[in-house]
PDBQT receptor file of N, H, CA, C and O in Angstrom, charges set to zero:
ATOM      1  N   MET A   1      10.855  -1.437  -5.687  1.00  0.00    +0.000 N 
ATOM      2  CA  MET A   1       9.676  -1.858  -6.384  1.00  0.00    +0.000 C 
ATOM      3  C   MET A   1       9.236  -3.242  -5.880  1.00  0.00    +0.000 C 
ATOM      4  O   MET A   1       8.043  -3.546  -5.838  1.00  0.00    +0.000 OA
ATOM      5  N   ALA A   2      10.199  -4.059  -5.505  1.00  0.00    +0.000 N 
ATOM      6  H   ALA A   2      11.168  -3.812  -5.539  1.00  0.00    +0.000 HD
ATOM      7  CA  ALA A   2       9.860  -5.383  -4.991  1.00  0.00    +0.000 C 
ATOM      8  C   ALA A   2       9.087  -5.277  -3.680  1.00  0.00    +0.000 C 
ATOM      9  O   ALA A   2       8.197  -6.081  -3.405  1.00  0.00    +0.000 OA
ATOM     10  N   ILE A   3       9.434  -4.284  -2.883  1.00  0.00    +0.000 N 
ATOM     11  H   ILE A   3      10.157  -3.630  -3.106  1.00  0.00    +0.000 HD
ATOM     12  CA  ILE A   3       8.722  -4.079  -1.617  1.00  0.00    +0.000 C 
ATOM     13  C   ILE A   3       7.268  -3.712  -1.887  1.00  0.00    +0.000 C 
ATOM     14  O   ILE A   3       6.367  -4.213  -1.214  1.00  0.00    +0.000 OA
ATOM     15  N   THR A   4       7.036  -2.846  -2.862  1.00  0.00    +0.000 N 
ATOM     16  H   THR A   4       7.768  -2.439  -3.409  1.00  0.00    +0.000 HD
ATOM     17  CA  THR A   4       5.673  -2.444  -3.200  1.00  0.00    +0.000 C 
ATOM     18  C   THR A   4       4.851  -3.638  -3.682  1.00  0.00    +0.000 C 
ATOM     19  O   THR A   4       3.705  -3.815  -3.269  1.00  0.00    +0.000 OA
ATOM     20  N   TRP A   5       5.438  -4.451  -4.553  1.00  0.00    +0.000 N 
ATOM     21  H   TRP A   5       6.369  -4.307  -4.889  1.00  0.00    +0.000 HD
ATOM     22  CA  TRP A   5       4.727  -5.636  -5.037  1.00  0.00    +0.000 C 
ATOM     23  C   TRP A   5       4.468  -6.620  -3.906  1.00  0.00    +0.000 C 
ATOM     24  O   TRP A   5       3.406  -7.239  -3.841  1.00  0.00    +0.000 OA
ATOM     25  N   SER A   6       5.440  -6.758  -3.021  1.00  0.00    +0.000 N 
ATOM     26  H   SER A   6       6.303  -6.255  -3.073  1.00  0.00    +0.000 HD
ATOM     27  CA  SER A   6       5.263  -7.659  -1.878  1.00  0.00    +0.000 C 
ATOM     28  C   SER A   6       4.134  -7.188  -0.975  1.00  0.00    +0.000 C 
ATOM     29  O   SER A   6       3.297  -7.985  -0.550  1.00  0.00    +0.000 OA
ATOM     30  N   LEU A   7       4.111  -5.900  -0.684  1.00  0.00    +0.000 N 
ATOM     31  H   LEU A   7       4.790  -5.252  -1.029  1.00  0.00    +0.000 HD
ATOM     32  CA  LEU A   7       3.038  -5.352   0.153  1.00  0.00    +0.000 C 
ATOM     33  C   LEU A   7       1.677  -5.504  -0.532  1.00  0.00    +0.000 C 
ATOM     34  O   LEU A   7       0.683  -5.812   0.126  1.00  0.00    +0.000 OA
ATOM     35  N   ALA A   8       1.630  -5.291  -1.841  1.00  0.00    +0.000 N 
ATOM     36  H   ALA A   8       2.437  -5.041  -2.376  1.00  0.00    +0.000 HD
ATOM     37  CA  ALA A   8       0.373  -5.467  -2.575  1.00  0.00    +0.000 C 
ATOM     38  C   ALA A   8      -0.099  -6.909  -2.514  1.00  0.00    +0.000 C 
ATOM     39  O   ALA A   8      -1.293  -7.170  -2.371  1.00  0.00    +0.000 OA
ATOM     40  N   LEU A   9       0.836  -7.845  -2.623  1.00  0.00    +0.000 N 
ATOM     41  H   LEU A   9       1.806  -7.632  -2.739  1.00  0.00    +0.000 HD
ATOM     42  CA  LEU A   9       0.485  -9.260  -2.533  1.00  0.00    +0.000 C 
ATOM     43  C   LEU A   9      -0.027  -9.618  -1.142  1.00  0.00    +0.000 C 
ATOM     44  O   LEU A   9      -0.983 -10.382  -1.008  1.00  0.00    +0.000 OA
ATOM     45  N   ILE A  10       0.603  -9.070  -0.114  1.00  0.00    +0.000 N 
ATOM     46  H   ILE A  10       1.379  -8.450  -0.223  1.00  0.00    +0.000 HD
ATOM     47  CA  ILE A  10       0.165  -9.328   1.259  1.00  0.00    +0.000 C 
ATOM     48  C   ILE A  10      -1.233  -8.756   1.501  1.00  0.00    +0.000 C 
ATOM     49  O   ILE A  10      -2.085  -9.418   2.094  1.00  0.00    +0.000 OA
ATOM     50  N   VAL A  11      -1.466  -7.526   1.042  1.00  0.00    +0.000 N 
ATOM     51  H   VAL A  11      -0.774  -6.988   0.561  1.00  0.00    +0.000 HD
ATOM     52  CA  VAL A  11      -2.790  -6.912   1.208  1.00  0.00    +0.000 C 
ATOM     53  C   VAL A  11      -3.838  -7.712   0.449  1.00  0.00    +0.000 C 
ATOM     54  O   VAL A  11      -4.931  -7.951   0.962  1.00  0.00    +0.000 OA
ATOM     55  N   SER A  12      -3.513  -8.125  -0.764  1.00  0.00    +0.000 N 
ATOM     56  H   SER A  12      -2.625  -7.931  -1.181  1.00  0.00    +0.000 HD
ATOM     57  CA  SER A  12      -4.453  -8.905  -1.565  1.00  0.00    +0.000 C 
ATOM     58  C   SER A  12      -4.781 -10.240  -0.896  1.00  0.00    +0.000 C 
ATOM     59  O   SER A  12      -5.947 -10.627  -0.818  1.00  0.00    +0.000 OA
ATOM     60  N   ALA A  13      -3.763 -10.935  -0.419  1.00  0.00    +0.000 N 
ATOM     61  H   ALA A  13      -2.816 -10.620  -0.482  1.00  0.00    +0.000 HD
ATOM     62  CA  ALA A  13      -3.987 -12.217   0.251  1.00  0.00    +0.000 C 
ATOM     63  C   ALA A  13      -4.783 -12.024   1.538  1.00  0.00    +0.000 C 
ATOM     64  O   ALA A  13      -5.653 -12.829   1.869  1.00  0.00    +0.000 OA
ATOM     65  N   GLY A  14      -4.475 -10.949   2.258  1.00  0.00    +0.000 N 
ATOM     66  H   GLY A  14      -3.768 -10.295   1.989  1.00  0.00    +0.000 HD
ATOM     67  CA  GLY A  14      -5.216 -10.659   3.491  1.00  0.00    +0.000 C 
ATOM     68  C   GLY A  14      -6.686 -10.376   3.233  1.00  0.00    +0.000 C 
ATOM     69  O   GLY A  14      -7.555 -10.861   3.958  1.00  0.00    +0.000 OA
ATOM     70  N   LEU A  15      -6.964  -9.592   2.201  1.00  0.00    +0.000 N 
ATOM     71  H   LEU A  15      -6.258  -9.198   1.612  1.00  0.00    +0.000 HD
ATOM     72  CA  LEU A  15      -8.353  -9.301   1.863  1.00  0.00    +0.000 C 
ATOM     73  C   LEU A  15      -9.085 -10.549   1.374  1.00  0.00    +0.000 C 
ATOM     74  O   LEU A  15     -10.271 -10.731   1.652  1.00  0.00    +0.000 OA
ATOM     75  N   ARG A  16      -8.376 -11.400   0.651  1.00  0.00    +0.000 N 
ATOM     76  H   ARG A  16      -7.413 -11.253   0.425  1.00  0.00    +0.000 HD
ATOM     77  CA  ARG A  16      -8.997 -12.646   0.175  1.00  0.00    +0.000 C 
ATOM     78  C   ARG A  16      -9.317 -13.568   1.356  1.00  0.00    +0.000 C 
ATOM     79  O   ARG A  16     -10.405 -14.141   1.427  1.00  0.00    +0.000 OA
ATOM     80  N   PHE A  17      -8.367 -13.704   2.273  1.00  0.00    +0.000 N 
ATOM     81  H   PHE A  17      -7.484 -13.239   2.215  1.00  0.00    +0.000 HD
ATOM     82  CA  PHE A  17      -8.590 -14.523   3.466  1.00  0.00    +0.000 C 
ATOM     83  C   PHE A  17      -9.739 -13.959   4.296  1.00  0.00    +0.000 C 
ATOM     84  O   PHE A  17     -10.583 -14.707   4.789  1.00  0.00    +0.000 OA
ATOM     85  N   TRP A  18      -9.769 -12.632   4.447  1.00  0.00    +0.000 N 
ATOM     86  H   TRP A  18      -9.083 -12.024   4.047  1.00  0.00    +0.000 HD
ATOM     87  CA  TRP A  18     -10.843 -11.985   5.198  1.00  0.00    +0.000 C 
ATOM     88  C   TRP A  18     -12.187 -12.249   4.522  1.00  0.00    +0.000 C 
ATOM     89  O   TRP A  18     -13.200 -12.438   5.196  1.00  0.00    +0.000 OA
ATOM     90  N   GLY A  19     -12.191 -12.262   3.186  1.00  0.00    +0.000 N 
ATOM     91  H   GLY A  19     -11.368 -12.109   2.638  1.00  0.00    +0.000 HD
ATOM     92  CA  GLY A  19     -13.416 -12.534   2.441  1.00  0.00    +0.000 C 
ATOM     93  C   GLY A  19     -13.929 -13.945   2.638  1.00  0.00    +0.000 C 
ATOM     94  O   GLY A  19     -15.138 -14.171   2.676  1.00  0.00    +0.000 OA
ATOM     95  N   PHE A  20     -13.018 -14.894   2.765  1.00  0.00    +0.000 N 
ATOM     96  H   PHE A  20     -12.035 -14.711   2.734  1.00  0.00    +0.000 HD
ATOM     97  CA  PHE A  20     -13.430 -16.265   3.054  1.00  0.00    +0.000 C 
ATOM     98  C   PHE A  20     -14.022 -16.382   4.447  1.00  0.00    +0.000 C 
ATOM     99  O   PHE A  20     -14.951 -17.159   4.664  1.00  0.00    +0.000 OA
ATOM    100  N   GLN A  21     -13.498 -15.626   5.386  1.00  0.00    +0.000 N 
ATOM    101  H   GLN A  21     -12.743 -14.994   5.210  1.00  0.00    +0.000 HD
ATOM    102  CA  GLN A  21     -13.971 -15.677   6.762  1.00  0.00    +0.000 C 
ATOM    103  C   GLN A  21     -15.303 -14.951   6.942  1.00  0.00    +0.000 C 
ATOM    104  O   GLN A  21     -16.105 -15.324   7.798  1.00  0.00    +0.000 OA
ATOM    105  N   HIS A  22     -15.538 -13.912   6.135  1.00  0.00    +0.000 N 
ATOM    106  H   HIS A  22     -14.886 -13.609   5.440  1.00  0.00    +0.000 HD
ATOM    107  CA  HIS A  22     -16.756 -13.102   6.222  1.00  0.00    +0.000 C 
ATOM    108  C   HIS A  22     -17.425 -13.052   4.841  1.00  0.00    +0.000 C 
ATOM    109  O   HIS A  22     -17.186 -12.116   4.078  1.00  0.00    +0.000 OA
ATOM    110  N   PRO A  23     -18.250 -14.036   4.516  1.00  0.00    +0.000 N 
ATOM    111  CA  PRO A  23     -18.817 -14.107   3.163  1.00  0.00    +0.000 C 
ATOM    112  C   PRO A  23     -19.928 -13.095   2.882  1.00  0.00    +0.000 C 
ATOM    113  O   PRO A  23     -20.440 -13.048   1.764  1.00  0.00    +0.000 OA
ATOM    114  N   LYS A  24     -20.307 -12.296   3.860  1.00  0.00    +0.000 N 
ATOM    115  H   LYS A  24     -19.891 -12.335   4.768  1.00  0.00    +0.000 HD
ATOM    116  CA  LYS A  24     -21.342 -11.293   3.613  1.00  0.00    +0.000 C 
ATOM    117  C   LYS A  24     -20.813 -10.212   2.672  1.00  0.00    +0.000 C 
ATOM    118  O   LYS A  24     -19.620 -10.145   2.373  1.00  0.00    +0.000 OA
ATOM    119  N   GLU A  25     -21.743  -9.368   2.215  1.00  0.00    +0.000 N 
ATOM    120  H   GLU A  25     -22.711  -9.422   2.458  1.00  0.00    +0.000 HD
ATOM    121  CA  GLU A  25     -21.378  -8.280   1.319  1.00  0.00    +0.000 C 
ATOM    122  C   GLU A  25     -20.375  -7.340   1.992  1.00  0.00    +0.000 C 
ATOM    123  O   GLU A  25     -20.547  -6.959   3.150  1.00  0.00    +0.000 OA
ATOM    124  N   PHE A  26     -19.340  -6.978   1.260  1.00  0.00    +0.000 N 
ATOM    125  H   PHE A  26     -19.201  -7.288   0.319  1.00  0.00    +0.000 HD
ATOM    126  CA  PHE A  26     -18.298  -6.092   1.786  1.00  0.00    +0.000 C 
ATOM    127  C   PHE A  26     -18.630  -4.658   1.418  1.00  0.00    +0.000 C 
ATOM    128  O   PHE A  26     -18.669  -4.303   0.241  1.00  0.00    +0.000 OA
ATOM    129  N   ILE A  27     -18.867  -3.847   2.418  1.00  0.00    +0.000 N 
ATOM    130  H   ILE A  27     -18.835  -4.136   3.375  1.00  0.00    +0.000 HD
ATOM    131  CA  ILE A  27     -19.131  -2.422   2.204  1.00  0.00    +0.000 C 
ATOM    132  C   ILE A  27     -17.829  -1.687   2.498  1.00  0.00    +0.000 C 
ATOM    133  O   ILE A  27     -17.400  -1.581   3.647  1.00  0.00    +0.000 OA
ATOM    134  N   ILE A  28     -17.220  -1.189   1.445  1.00  0.00    +0.000 N 
ATOM    135  H   ILE A  28     -17.568  -1.275   0.512  1.00  0.00    +0.000 HD
ATOM    136  CA  ILE A  28     -15.917  -0.561   1.599  1.00  0.00    +0.000 C 
ATOM    137  C   ILE A  28     -16.076   0.887   2.041  1.00  0.00    +0.000 C 
ATOM    138  O   ILE A  28     -16.959   1.606   1.573  1.00  0.00    +0.000 OA
ATOM    139  N   ARG A  29     -15.218   1.287   2.934  1.00  0.00    +0.000 N 
ATOM    140  H   ARG A  29     -14.501   0.703   3.314  1.00  0.00    +0.000 HD
ATOM    141  CA  ARG A  29     -15.222   2.665   3.428  1.00  0.00    +0.000 C 
ATOM    142  C   ARG A  29     -14.337   3.507   2.518  1.00  0.00    +0.000 C 
ATOM    143  O   ARG A  29     -13.308   3.029   2.041  1.00  0.00    +0.000 OA
ATOM    144  N   PRO A  30     -14.725   4.748   2.275  1.00  0.00    +0.000 N 
ATOM    145  CA  PRO A  30     -13.914   5.606   1.393  1.00  0.00    +0.000 C 
ATOM    146  C   PRO A  30     -12.485   5.803   1.895  1.00  0.00    +0.000 C 
ATOM    147  O   PRO A  30     -11.566   5.949   1.089  1.00  0.00    +0.000 OA
ATOM    148  N   VAL A  31     -12.286   5.808   3.206  1.00  0.00    +0.000 N 
ATOM    149  H   VAL A  31     -13.033   5.689   3.861  1.00  0.00    +0.000 HD
ATOM    150  CA  VAL A  31     -10.940   5.994   3.749  1.00  0.00    +0.000 C 
ATOM    151  C   VAL A  31     -10.037   4.837   3.319  1.00  0.00    +0.000 C 
ATOM    152  O   VAL A  31      -8.870   5.051   2.989  1.00  0.00    +0.000 OA
ATOM    153  N   LEU A  32     -10.563   3.629   3.322  1.00  0.00    +0.000 N 
ATOM    154  H   LEU A  32     -11.510   3.455   3.591  1.00  0.00    +0.000 HD
ATOM    155  CA  LEU A  32      -9.782   2.472   2.894  1.00  0.00    +0.000 C 
ATOM    156  C   LEU A  32      -9.391   2.587   1.423  1.00  0.00    +0.000 C 
ATOM    157  O   LEU A  32      -8.275   2.228   1.048  1.00  0.00    +0.000 OA
ATOM    158  N   VAL A  33     -10.288   3.078   0.602  1.00  0.00    +0.000 N 
ATOM    159  H   VAL A  33     -11.195   3.369   0.906  1.00  0.00    +0.000 HD
ATOM    160  CA  VAL A  33      -9.973   3.266  -0.817  1.00  0.00    +0.000 C 
ATOM    161  C   VAL A  33      -8.845   4.277  -0.972  1.00  0.00    +0.000 C 
ATOM    162  O   VAL A  33      -7.907   4.048  -1.735  1.00  0.00    +0.000 OA
ATOM    163  N   TRP A  34      -8.929   5.380  -0.262  1.00  0.00    +0.000 N 
ATOM    164  H   TRP A  34      -9.692   5.566   0.357  1.00  0.00    +0.000 HD
ATOM    165  CA  TRP A  34      -7.890   6.408  -0.323  1.00  0.00    +0.000 C 
ATOM    166  C   TRP A  34      -6.544   5.856   0.135  1.00  0.00    +0.000 C 
ATOM    167  O   TRP A  34      -5.516   6.130  -0.485  1.00  0.00    +0.000 OA
ATOM    168  N   ILE A  35      -6.546   5.083   1.214  1.00  0.00    +0.000 N 
ATOM    169  H   ILE A  35      -7.380   4.861   1.718  1.00  0.00    +0.000 HD
ATOM    170  CA  ILE A  35      -5.294   4.510   1.720  1.00  0.00    +0.000 C 
ATOM    171  C   ILE A  35      -4.694   3.537   0.705  1.00  0.00    +0.000 C 
ATOM    172  O   ILE A  35      -3.502   3.608   0.403  1.00  0.00    +0.000 OA
ATOM    173  N   LEU A  36      -5.513   2.637   0.185  1.00  0.00    +0.000 N 
ATOM    174  H   LEU A  36      -6.481   2.579   0.430  1.00  0.00    +0.000 HD
ATOM    175  CA  LEU A  36      -5.004   1.664  -0.777  1.00  0.00    +0.000 C 
ATOM    176  C   LEU A  36      -4.575   2.314  -2.088  1.00  0.00    +0.000 C 
ATOM    177  O   LEU A  36      -3.676   1.814  -2.764  1.00  0.00    +0.000 OA
ATOM    178  N   LEU A  37      -5.200   3.403  -2.443  1.00  0.00    +0.000 N 
ATOM    179  H   LEU A  37      -5.930   3.809  -1.894  1.00  0.00    +0.000 HD
ATOM    180  CA  LEU A  37      -4.897   4.066  -3.704  1.00  0.00    +0.000 C 
ATOM    181  C   LEU A  37      -3.633   4.918  -3.627  1.00  0.00    +0.000 C 
ATOM    182  O   LEU A  37      -2.800   4.884  -4.532  1.00  0.00    +0.000 OA
ATOM    183  N   PHE A  38      -3.495   5.677  -2.549  1.00  0.00    +0.000 N 
ATOM    184  H   PHE A  38      -4.172   5.705  -1.814  1.00  0.00    +0.000 HD
ATOM    185  CA  PHE A  38      -2.424   6.671  -2.494  1.00  0.00    +0.000 C 
ATOM    186  C   PHE A  38      -1.229   6.306  -1.625  1.00  0.00    +0.000 C 
ATOM    187  O   PHE A  38      -0.175   6.925  -1.763  1.00  0.00    +0.000 OA
ATOM    188  N   SER A  39      -1.350   5.332  -0.741  1.00  0.00    +0.000 N 
ATOM    189  H   SER A  39      -2.207   4.829  -0.628  1.00  0.00    +0.000 HD
ATOM    190  CA  SER A  39      -0.214   5.038   0.137  1.00  0.00    +0.000 C 
ATOM    191  C   SER A  39       1.031   4.545  -0.613  1.00  0.00    +0.000 C 
ATOM    192  O   SER A  39       2.133   4.956  -0.252  1.00  0.00    +0.000 OA
ATOM    193  N   PRO A  40       0.915   3.688  -1.636  1.00  0.00    +0.000 N 
ATOM    194  CA  PRO A  40       2.145   3.315  -2.354  1.00  0.00    +0.000 C 
ATOM    195  C   PRO A  40       2.833   4.513  -3.014  1.00  0.00    +0.000 C 
ATOM    196  O   PRO A  40       4.060   4.602  -3.013  1.00  0.00    +0.000 OA
ATOM    197  N   SER A  41       2.054   5.423  -3.570  1.00  0.00    +0.000 N 
ATOM    198  H   SER A  41       1.057   5.351  -3.571  1.00  0.00    +0.000 HD
ATOM    199  CA  SER A  41       2.633   6.604  -4.213  1.00  0.00    +0.000 C 
ATOM    200  C   SER A  41       3.322   7.506  -3.196  1.00  0.00    +0.000 C 
ATOM    201  O   SER A  41       4.405   8.032  -3.453  1.00  0.00    +0.000 OA
ATOM    202  N   VAL A  42       2.695   7.679  -2.059  1.00  0.00    +0.000 N 
ATOM    203  H   VAL A  42       1.815   7.252  -1.851  1.00  0.00    +0.000 HD
ATOM    204  CA  VAL A  42       3.269   8.535  -1.014  1.00  0.00    +0.000 C 
ATOM    205  C   VAL A  42       4.560   7.923  -0.473  1.00  0.00    +0.000 C 
ATOM    206  O   VAL A  42       5.554   8.626  -0.291  1.00  0.00    +0.000 OA
ATOM    207  N   VAL A  43       4.545   6.626  -0.218  1.00  0.00    +0.000 N 
ATOM    208  H   VAL A  43       3.737   6.055  -0.366  1.00  0.00    +0.000 HD
ATOM    209  CA  VAL A  43       5.744   5.965   0.314  1.00  0.00    +0.000 C 
ATOM    210  C   VAL A  43       6.892   6.047  -0.690  1.00  0.00    +0.000 C 
ATOM    211  O   VAL A  43       8.018   6.367  -0.309  1.00  0.00    +0.000 OA
ATOM    212  N   LEU A  44       6.628   5.765  -1.952  1.00  0.00    +0.000 N 
ATOM    213  H   LEU A  44       5.713   5.505  -2.261  1.00  0.00    +0.000 HD
ATOM    214  CA  LEU A  44       7.682   5.842  -2.957  1.00  0.00    +0.000 C 
ATOM    215  C   LEU A  44       8.163   7.276  -3.167  1.00  0.00    +0.000 C 
ATOM    216  O   LEU A  44       9.355   7.505  -3.370  1.00  0.00    +0.000 OA
ATOM    217  N   GLY A  45       7.253   8.231  -3.119  1.00  0.00    +0.000 N 
ATOM    218  H   GLY A  45       6.284   8.044  -2.954  1.00  0.00    +0.000 HD
ATOM    219  CA  GLY A  45       7.646   9.633  -3.239  1.00  0.00    +0.000 C 
ATOM    220  C   GLY A  45       8.536  10.078  -2.089  1.00  0.00    +0.000 C 
ATOM    221  O   GLY A  45       9.534  10.767  -2.305  1.00  0.00    +0.000 OA
ATOM    222  N   LEU A  46       8.182   9.689  -0.865  1.00  0.00    +0.000 N 
ATOM    223  H   LEU A  46       7.372   9.129  -0.690  1.00  0.00    +0.000 HD
ATOM    224  CA  LEU A  46       9.017  10.026   0.290  1.00  0.00    +0.000 C 
ATOM    225  C   LEU A  46      10.384   9.362   0.196  1.00  0.00    +0.000 C 
ATOM    226  O   LEU A  46      11.401   9.964   0.541  1.00  0.00    +0.000 OA
ATOM    227  N   TRP A  47      10.403   8.119  -0.273  1.00  0.00    +0.000 N 
ATOM    228  H   TRP A  47       9.577   7.630  -0.554  1.00  0.00    +0.000 HD
ATOM    229  CA  TRP A  47      11.670   7.416  -0.431  1.00  0.00    +0.000 C 
ATOM    230  C   TRP A  47      12.564   8.138  -1.448  1.00  0.00    +0.000 C 
ATOM    231  O   TRP A  47      13.764   8.294  -1.221  1.00  0.00    +0.000 OA
ATOM    232  N   LEU A  48      11.982   8.574  -2.557  1.00  0.00    +0.000 N 
ATOM    233  H   LEU A  48      11.007   8.447  -2.742  1.00  0.00    +0.000 HD
ATOM    234  CA  LEU A  48      12.766   9.298  -3.565  1.00  0.00    +0.000 C 
ATOM    235  C   LEU A  48      13.282  10.627  -3.038  1.00  0.00    +0.000 C 
ATOM    236  O   LEU A  48      14.413  11.014  -3.330  1.00  0.00    +0.000 OA
ATOM    237  N   ILE A  49      12.468  11.324  -2.269  1.00  0.00    +0.000 N 
ATOM    238  H   ILE A  49      11.548  11.010  -2.031  1.00  0.00    +0.000 HD
ATOM    239  CA  ILE A  49      12.894  12.600  -1.691  1.00  0.00    +0.000 C 
ATOM    240  C   ILE A  49      14.041  12.387  -0.715  1.00  0.00    +0.000 C 
ATOM    241  O   ILE A  49      15.042  13.102  -0.761  1.00  0.00    +0.000 OA
ATOM    242  N   LEU A  50      13.897  11.403   0.169  1.00  0.00    +0.000 N 
ATOM    243  H   LEU A  50      13.084  10.822   0.206  1.00  0.00    +0.000 HD
ATOM    244  CA  LEU A  50      14.958  11.131   1.134  1.00  0.00    +0.000 C 
ATOM    245  C   LEU A  50      16.232  10.657   0.438  1.00  0.00    +0.000 C 
ATOM    246  O   LEU A  50      17.333  11.017   0.857  1.00  0.00    +0.000 OA
ATOM    247  N   PHE A  51      16.098   9.858  -0.615  1.00  0.00    +0.000 N 
ATOM    248  H   PHE A  51      15.205   9.566  -0.956  1.00  0.00    +0.000 HD
ATOM    249  CA  PHE A  51      17.258   9.393  -1.364  1.00  0.00    +0.000 C 
ATOM    250  C   PHE A  51      17.981  10.555  -2.031  1.00  0.00    +0.000 C 
ATOM    251  O   PHE A  51      19.211  10.599  -2.037  1.00  0.00    +0.000 OA
ATOM    252  N   SER A  52      17.223  11.498  -2.594  1.00  0.00    +0.000 N 
ATOM    253  H   SER A  52      16.223  11.462  -2.589  1.00  0.00    +0.000 HD
ATOM    254  CA  SER A  52      17.860  12.639  -3.252  1.00  0.00    +0.000 C 
ATOM    255  C   SER A  52      18.525  13.574  -2.242  1.00  0.00    +0.000 C 
ATOM    256  O   SER A  52      19.561  14.167  -2.541  1.00  0.00    +0.000 OA
ATOM    257  N   ILE A  53      17.940  13.712  -1.052  1.00  0.00    +0.000 N 
ATOM    258  H   ILE A  53      17.098  13.230  -0.809  1.00  0.00    +0.000 HD
ATOM    259  CA  ILE A  53      18.560  14.550  -0.012  1.00  0.00    +0.000 C 
ATOM    260  C   ILE A  53      19.878  13.918   0.447  1.00  0.00    +0.000 C 
ATOM    261  O   ILE A  53      20.882  14.616   0.595  1.00  0.00    +0.000 OA
ATOM    262  N   LYS A  54      19.877  12.606   0.671  1.00  0.00    +0.000 N 
ATOM    263  H   LYS A  54      19.061  12.039   0.551  1.00  0.00    +0.000 HD
ATOM    264  CA  LYS A  54      21.106  11.930   1.083  1.00  0.00    +0.000 C 
ATOM    265  C   LYS A  54      22.182  12.030   0.006  1.00  0.00    +0.000 C 
ATOM    266  O   LYS A  54      23.367  12.159   0.316  1.00  0.00    +0.000 OA
ATOM    267  N   ARG A  55      21.775  11.973  -1.234  1.00  0.00    +0.000 N 
ATOM    268  H   ARG A  55      20.813  11.869  -1.486  1.00  0.00    +0.000 HD
ATOM    269  CA  ARG A  55      22.727  12.030  -2.333  1.00  0.00    +0.000 C 
ATOM    270  C   ARG A  55      23.355  13.416  -2.444  1.00  0.00    +0.000 C 
ATOM    271  O   ARG A  55      24.533  13.527  -2.784  1.00  0.00    +0.000 OA
ATOM    272  N   GLN A  56      22.589  14.483  -2.164  1.00  0.00    +0.000 N 
ATOM    273  H   GLN A  56      21.632  14.392  -1.888  1.00  0.00    +0.000 HD
ATOM    274  CA  GLN A  56      23.120  15.830  -2.225  1.00  0.00    +0.000 C 
ATOM    275  C   GLN A  56      24.088  16.094  -1.095  1.00  0.00    +0.000 C 
ATOM    276  O   GLN A  56      25.029  16.872  -1.255  1.00  0.00    +0.000 OA
ATOM    277  N   ASP A  57      23.873  15.454   0.059  1.00  0.00    +0.000 N 
ATOM    278  H   ASP A  57      23.109  14.822   0.189  1.00  0.00    +0.000 HD
ATOM    279  CA  ASP A  57      24.766  15.646   1.203  1.00  0.00    +0.000 C 
ATOM    280  C   ASP A  57      26.122  14.985   0.975  1.00  0.00    +0.000 C 
ATOM    281  O   ASP A  57      27.124  15.427   1.538  1.00  0.00    +0.000 OA
ATOM    282  N   SER A  58      26.166  13.949   0.171  1.00  0.00    +0.000 N 
ATOM    283  H   SER A  58      25.352  13.590  -0.286  1.00  0.00    +0.000 HD
ATOM    284  CA  SER A  58      27.432  13.205  -0.024  1.00  0.00    +0.000 C 
ATOM    285  C   SER A  58      28.418  13.937  -0.891  1.00  0.00    +0.000 C 
ATOM    286  O   SER A  58      29.515  13.435  -1.137  1.00  0.00    +0.000 OA
TER     287      SER A  58
């Protein structure tokens, strides 16, 4: 969970820095919304699946 929060903080800081560098209106692409919305869930889901597979093998 700490990794997810860390990545969220990095993305947030990066977007804020980018906003300072480009003060014009930000037109967000739908692909970016999908990535930001679903990538944490997918990564955590894959991690849980891999963890459960390793646990069954032991």
